[in-house]
ZALO-701890 format. One record per residue (C-alpha): residue number from 1; y negated, z negated, x negated. Coordinates in steps of 0.5 Angstrom, whole numbers. Layout:
BEGIN
  num     py     pz     px
  NUM      Y      Z      X
...
//
This chain:
BEGIN
  num     py     pz     px
    1     75     62     12
    2     72     57      7
    3     68     52      9
    4     64     47      4
    5     63     41      9
    6     63     39     17
    7     58     36     21
    8     59     33     28
    9     53     31     32
   10     55     25     36
   11     51     20     41
   12     56     15     39
   13     57     16     31
   14     59      9     30
   15     64      8     36
   16     71      7     33
   17     74     10     39
   18     69     16     39
   19     71     17     31
   20     78     17     32
   21     77     22     38
   22     73     27     34
   23     78     26     28
   24     84     28     32
   25     80     34     34
   26     78     36     27
   27     86     35     25
   28     88     41     30
   29     82     45     28
   30     84     44     21
   31     91     45     21
   32     94     48     15
   33     87     49     12
   34     85     46      6
   35     82     39      6
   36     74     39      8
   37     69     34      8
   38     66     32     14
   39     61     27     17
   40     59     24     24
   41     52     25     25
   42     48     20     29
   43     45     24     34
   44     38     23     37
   45     38     20     44
   46     32     24     47
   47     35     22     54
   48     30     17     56
   49     24     23     55
   50     22     20     49
   51     20     24     43
   52     19     22     35
   53     12     22     33
   54     14     28     28
   55     16     32     33
   56     13     36     39
   57     16     40     44
   58     13     47     46
   59      7     46     50
   60      8     53     54
   61     16     52     56
   62     15     52     63
   63     13     58     67
   64     11     56     74
   65     15     60     79
   66     19     64     75
   67     26     66     78
   68     30     63     72
   69     31     56     74
   70     32     54     66
   71     25     56     65
   72     21     54     71
   73     22     46     69
   74     20     42     64
   75     24     41     58
   76     29     35     58
   77     29     30     53
   78     36     31     52
   79     35     38     50
   80     30     36     45
   81     35     31     42
   82     40     36     41
   83     35     40     38
   84     33     35     33
   85     40     33     32
   86     42     40     29
   87     35     40     25
   88     37     34     22
   89     44     37     20
   90     40     43     17
   91     36     38     13
   92     43     35     11
   93     46     41      9
   94     40     43      4
   95     40     36      1
   96     48     35      0
   97     47     42     -3
   98     53     45      1
   99     53     53      1
  100     57     54      8
  101     57     49     13
  102     61     48     20
  103     56     44     25
  104     60     42     31
  105     58     38     37
  106     62     32     39
  107     65     35     46
  108     68     41     42
  109     75     42     43
  110     79     47     39
  111     84     52     42
  112     85     56     35
  113     85     54     28
  114     80     55     23
  115     85     58     18
  116     87     64     22
  117     79     66     22
  118     78     72     16
  119     70     73     15
  120     68     81     16
  121     66     85     10
  122     59     85     14
  123     53     81     12
  124     52     75     16
  125     48     68     16
  126     50     65     22
  127     58     65     25
  128     59     63     32
  129     66     60     33
  130     65     59     41
  131     59     61     45
  132     57     63     52
  133     56     71     52
  134     52     74     57
  135     54     81     56
  136     60     82     52
  137     62     89     53
  138     55     92     50
  139     56     88     43
  140     58     92     37
  141     65     90     35
  142     66     89     27
  143     73     88     26
  144     79     86     30
  145     76     79     30
  146     68     79     30
  147     63     82     34
  148     55     83     33
  149     53     78     38
  150     47     80     43
  151     44     74     47
  152     49     68     47
  153     48     61     49
  154     51     54     47
  155     51     51     40
  156     58     47     40
  157     61     50     34
  158     58     55     29
  159     58     56     21
  160     51     56     18
  161     49     58     11
  162     45     54      6
  163     40     60      6
  164     40     60     13
  165     38     53     14
  166     32     54      9
  167     30     59     14
  168     30     55     20
  169     27     49     16
  170     21     53     12
  171     20     60     16
  172     20     57     23
  173     15     52     26
  174     21     49     30
  175     20     42     29
  176     13     43     32
  177     15     48     38
  178     21     45     40
  179     25     48     46
  180     33     48     48
  181     37     49     41
  182     41     55     44
  183     34     59     46
  184     32     58     39
  185     38     60     35
  186     39     66     40
  187     32     68     39
  188     33     68     31
  189     38     74     31
  190     37     77     38
  191     30     79     41
  192     29     74     46
  193     27     76     53
  194     21     72     54
  195     15     75     50
  196     12     68     48
  197     19     66     45
  198     20     72     41
  199     13     72     38
  200     14     65     36
  201     21     65     33
  202     22     73     31
  203     29     75     29
  204     30     74     22
  205     38     72     22
  206     44     76     22
  207     49     73     26
  208     57     75     28
  209     61     72     33
  210     68     71     34
  211     71     76     40
  212     76     71     42
  213     73     64     41
  214     77     58     38
  215     73     53     40
  216     70     51     47
  217     66     46     50
  218     70     41     54
  219     65     35     57
  220     67     29     59
  221     68     29     67
  222     65     36     66
  223     58     33     66
  224     53     35     61
  225     49     29     57
  226     43     34     56
  227     42     35     64
  228     43     28     66
  229     36     26     62
  230     29     25     63
  231     24     31     63
  232     18     30     58
  233     11     32     57
  234     10     37     51
  235      2     35     51
  236     -1     29     47
  237     -7     27     51
  238    -14     24     48
  239    -17     18     51
  240    -22     23     55
  241    -15     26     58
  242    -16     33     53
  243    -10     36     50
  244     -9     37     43
  245     -9     45     42
  246     -9     44     35
  247     -1     43     36
  248      0     49     39
  249      2     54     34
  250      6     59     39
  251      1     64     36
  252      0     63     29
  253     -5     69     28
  254     -9     66     34
  255     -8     59     31
  256    -11     61     24
  257    -17     64     28
  258    -19     58     31
  259    -17     53     25
  260    -18     56     18
  261    -23     60     14
  262    -21     67     15
  263    -24     70      9
  264    -20     65      5
  265    -14     67      9
  266    -15     74      7
  267    -14     72      0
  268    -22     73     -2
  269    -21     67     -7
  270    -26     69    -12
  271    -31     71     -7
  272    -30     64     -4
  273    -29     59    -10
  274    -34     55    -13
  275    -33     52    -20
  276    -35     45    -21
  277    -33     46    -28
  278    -27     43    -32
  279    -22     45    -27
  280    -25     42    -21
  281    -26     47    -15
  282    -29     47     -8
  283    -28     52     -2
  284    -28     53      5
  285    -21     52      8
  286    -22     49     15
  287    -26     50     21
  288    -30     44     24
  289    -25     45     30
  290    -19     43     26
  291    -23     37     23
  292    -25     35     29
  293    -18     35     33
  294    -15     33     27
  295    -19     26     27
  296    -18     25     34
  297    -11     26     34
  298    -10     21     28
  299    -14     16     32
  300    -10     17     39
  301     -4     16     36
  302     -6     10     32
  303     -1     10     26
  304     -6      8     21
  305     -3      4     15
  306     -6      0      9
  307      0     -1      4
  308      4      5      4
  309      2      6     -4
  310      4      1     -9
  311     -2      1    -14
  312     -8      4    -10
  313     -7      3     -3
  314    -11      6      2
  315    -12      6     10
  316     -9     12     11
  317     -3     16     16
  318      2     21     14
  319      1     28     17
  320      8     28     19
  321      6     21     23
  322      1     25     27
  323      5     32     28
  324      1     36     23
  325      6     36     17
  326      9     43     18
  327      3     46     21
  328     -1     43     14
  329      4     45     10
  330      4     52     13
  331     -3     53     11
  332     -2     51      4
  333      4     56      3
  334      0     62      6
  335     -7     60      3
  336     -7     54     -2
  337     -1     55     -6
  338     -3     63     -8
  339    -10     60     -9
  340     -7     55    -14
  341     -3     61    -18
  342     -9     65    -18
  343    -14     60    -21
  344     -9     57    -26
  345     -4     64    -27
  346      2     59    -26
  347      8     63    -27
  348     15     61    -24
  349     18     61    -16
  350     17     54    -15
  351      9     54    -15
  352     10     59     -9
  353     13     53     -4
  354     11     46     -7
  355     13     40     -4
  356      7     37     -1
  357      5     30      1
  358      0     30      6
  359     -4     25      9
  360    -11     23     12
  361    -15     17      9
  362    -20     13     13
  363    -26     10      9
  364    -30      4     13
  365    -35     -1     11
  366    -32     -6     14
  367    -24     -5     11
  368    -25      0      5
  369    -31      3      3
  370    -28      6     -4
  371    -22      7     -8
  372    -22      5    -15
  373    -21     10    -21
  374    -13     12    -22
  375     -9     18    -23
  376     -5     22    -18
  377      2     23    -17
  378      2     30    -17
  379      2     37    -21
  380     -5     39    -16
  381     -9     35    -12
  382    -13     37     -6
  383    -18     33     -2
  384    -21     36      5
  385    -28     33      8
  386    -26     32     15
  387    -33     29     18
  388    -40     28     16
  389    -42     22     20
  390    -42     17     13
  391    -47     16      7
  392    -45     16      0
  393    -37     17     -2
  394    -35     23     -5
  395    -29     24    -11
  396    -32     22    -18
  397    -29     24    -24
  398    -32     20    -30
  399    -29     24    -36
  400    -33     30    -33
  401    -39     27    -30
  402    -37     31    -24
  403    -38     29    -17
  404    -34     33    -11
  405    -38     31     -5
  406    -38     38     -1
  407    -44     38      5
  408    -40     42     10
  409    -34     39     13
  410    -27     43     12
  411    -29     44      5
  412    -23     43      0
  413    -23     41     -7
  414    -18     42    -12
  415    -16     39    -19
  416    -10     38    -23
  417     -6     31    -22
  418     -3     26    -27
  419     -6     25    -33
  420    -13     30    -34
  421    -17     28    -28
  422    -17     21    -27
  423    -22     20    -21
  424    -24     15    -15
  425    -27     15     -9
  426    -34     13     -9
  427    -36      8     -4
  428    -39      9      3
  429    -45      5      5
  430    -45      7     13
  431    -41     10     18
  432    -33     13     17
  433    -31     18     12
  434    -25     22     14
  435    -21     26      9
  436    -14     30      8
  437    -11     29      2
  438     -5     33     -1
  439     -1     31     -7
  440      3     38     -9
  441      9     38    -14
  442     14     43    -16
  443     19     39    -13
  444     20     32    -11
//
């Protein structure tokens, strides 16, 4: 079996003793196999129950009173840490441009050799070298080595294609709905027995598994670092004790009904678009509920910065630092990118899923009331009005003698970036002005 690179997830990636132990096991697995590069990846340690601010555990994981004990408890920090660690490996695979990768966890133990594995002729996206099987007898056998797996758990040894990693990162909102990794991967190739998980993570992957595994999981002293960890809360609470519903995307269509202008979501662009002239457009994108909760979330997490931009700094926060990046990008991909293609007749596949840097700016009379004239580092820029408790403000384009200062919250303005649309933020004279800004580019 051809593998381009191996990633090994380890909580002790920097420990020389652990490194030697991992390499010794790799040498057994790769005996007689052509040389393969590997990287020992520092795992995210979530055992203390703390979660990075760019991640959100699935809010509805625990089912009180369910007969399945795994579903009748809070998600554990170690489980979230494991999911984050594999997510990082998928990102590395894409960044490193490796087509086929083997991902292992540090407690893997080889009982066979990779050289003896021959891929089937059948189509596949994910290949399991070891797993826990629920019902082996019902699985379809593809050849002497491989089966088409049914419900299976454990993620200590699997081979993943680059396009599959892209699907996991771009087509599932996993990072904002973290669940135990084996529950997620299982759901993506076999309909999950929990209806909510099946709806959240529908089947999109073709999976294969070795009938006789060549890698097992051998835990030190038989103990799991995942189980010996603290439970975590999936909710962020505001000062008033309210949770942020905006982060729960378990039902995406229901989420859009609450937070997105449905006429825009239905593609009625020409009906909803206001042309201010000179390639400056306005349209209603978000509901007041979205705007209110996004501001409250930013103020609750309080990750505001003042020096993130080299030339024109603003008092702002990246949406990834308030757990909204993936949600926001999904809205861009489903509504805004198609709108841009429609407006400017853009050609080529790269316009369909641009890179987006998304952040929220807070203007105040005390700290920063305006932003000087400048060009954006973007192909296309978007500004969304999030509140109306201020006086003045707006985006001023002096070349075109045009001010974009919508009356309704949730209204977005679009304009080309870079050299043609130099602009600035006019000062506010009272209150606070919140806007969400997107720099959209074909690539980083």
